[in-house]
C-alpha positions in Angstrom: 17.2 -2.8 28.9 19.4 -3.3 32.0 18.5 -3.1 35.3 22.0 -3.0 37.4 20.1 -3.0 40.7 19.5 -5.8 43.2 15.8 -5.9 43.0 13.3 -5.6 40.4 12.7 -2.3 39.0 9.1 -0.7 38.1 9.0 1.3 34.9 7.9 4.7 33.8 6.6 4.7 30.2 5.5 7.4 28.0 3.5 6.5 24.8 3.1 8.7 21.9 -0.1 8.2 20.1 -0.2 7.7 16.4 -3.6 6.0 16.0 -2.3 2.6 16.9 -2.9 0.1 19.7 0.7 -0.6 20.8 2.0 -3.2 23.3 4.9 -3.9 25.1 6.2 -7.2 26.3 9.2 -8.2 28.6 10.4 -11.3 26.9 12.7 -12.1 30.0 9.7 -12.1 32.5 7.1 -12.7 30.5 5.3 -9.5 31.8 3.0 -7.6 29.0 1.5 -4.3 28.6 -1.6 -3.9 26.1 -4.2 -1.2 25.4 -7.7 -1.9 24.9 -8.1 0.8 22.1 -6.0 2.7 19.8 -4.1 5.7 21.3 -5.2 9.1 19.7 -2.6 10.6 17.5 -0.9 13.5 19.4 -1.8 12.2 22.7 0.6 11.0 25.3 -0.2 8.0 27.6 1.9 7.9 30.8 2.2 4.9 32.8 4.0 4.1 35.9 4.2 0.6 37.0 5.6 1.2 40.7 2.8 -0.4 42.9 3.1 2.6 45.3 2.6 5.0 42.6 0.6 3.2 39.9 -0.5 5.8 37.4 -2.2 5.6 33.8 -2.9 9.0 32.7 -3.5 10.3 29.0 -2.8 13.7 28.0 -4.6 14.8 24.7 -3.0 16.6 21.9 -4.8 20.0 23.2 -3.1 19.3 26.6 -6.0 18.0 28.5 -5.2 15.2 31.1 -7.5 12.4 32.2 -7.4 8.9 34.0 -6.2 6.2 31.4 -6.6 3.1 33.3 -9.7 2.3 31.2 -7.1 2.0 28.2 -5.0 -0.5 29.9 -5.9 -4.2 29.4 -6.7 -5.6 32.9 -5.4 -9.2 31.5 -2.0 -7.8 32.0 -1.6 -6.0 35.5 0.4 -2.9 35.1 2.2 -3.5 38.5 3.6 -6.8 37.2 5.6 -4.8 34.4 9.0 -4.6 36.0 12.7 -5.2 35.1 14.0 -8.2 36.5 17.9 -7.8 37.8 20.2 -7.7 34.9 19.4 -7.6 30.9 15.5 -7.6 29.9 14.6 -8.1 26.5 11.6 -5.7 25.8 9.7 -6.1 22.4 7.3 -3.3 20.8 4.3 -4.6 19.0 2.8 -1.5 17.0 -0.8 -2.8 16.8 -1.2 -0.9 13.7 0.3 -0.7 10.1 2.1 2.7 10.5 4.6 2.1 13.0 4.5 5.8 14.1 4.2 5.3 17.6 7.0 6.5 19.9 7.7 4.7 23.2 10.1 6.2 26.0 10.8 4.2 29.0 12.8 5.1 32.2 13.7 3.1 35.4 16.0 3.5 38.4 18.2 0.6 39.6 17.0 -0.1 43.0 19.2 -1.8 45.7 18.7 -3.5 49.2 19.1 -1.4 52.1 19.4 -2.3 55.9 
């Protein structure tokens, strides 16, 4: 993941559940995201790591949304998972045997201003 900006960039993450307990590690910064329980099949977990918009929402297969901060392991603060300037090596850890979880991530390069 390449952050072409001048400052660290928060990340928006969508994790499409497949009954696993997936995790992400930014090997460049040491930051991690871990879940406390498996993500139900068909659900989507949305995470926003921007400290000003910190969000953890799960949407069930039936389309019902609810707060998901309880699914996020507090050992690894959500707001710490950012991309530093330049290349960041991100590792997906499936947390199960099926390796069916799909993860999407989006970020915007940020620049200093006056």
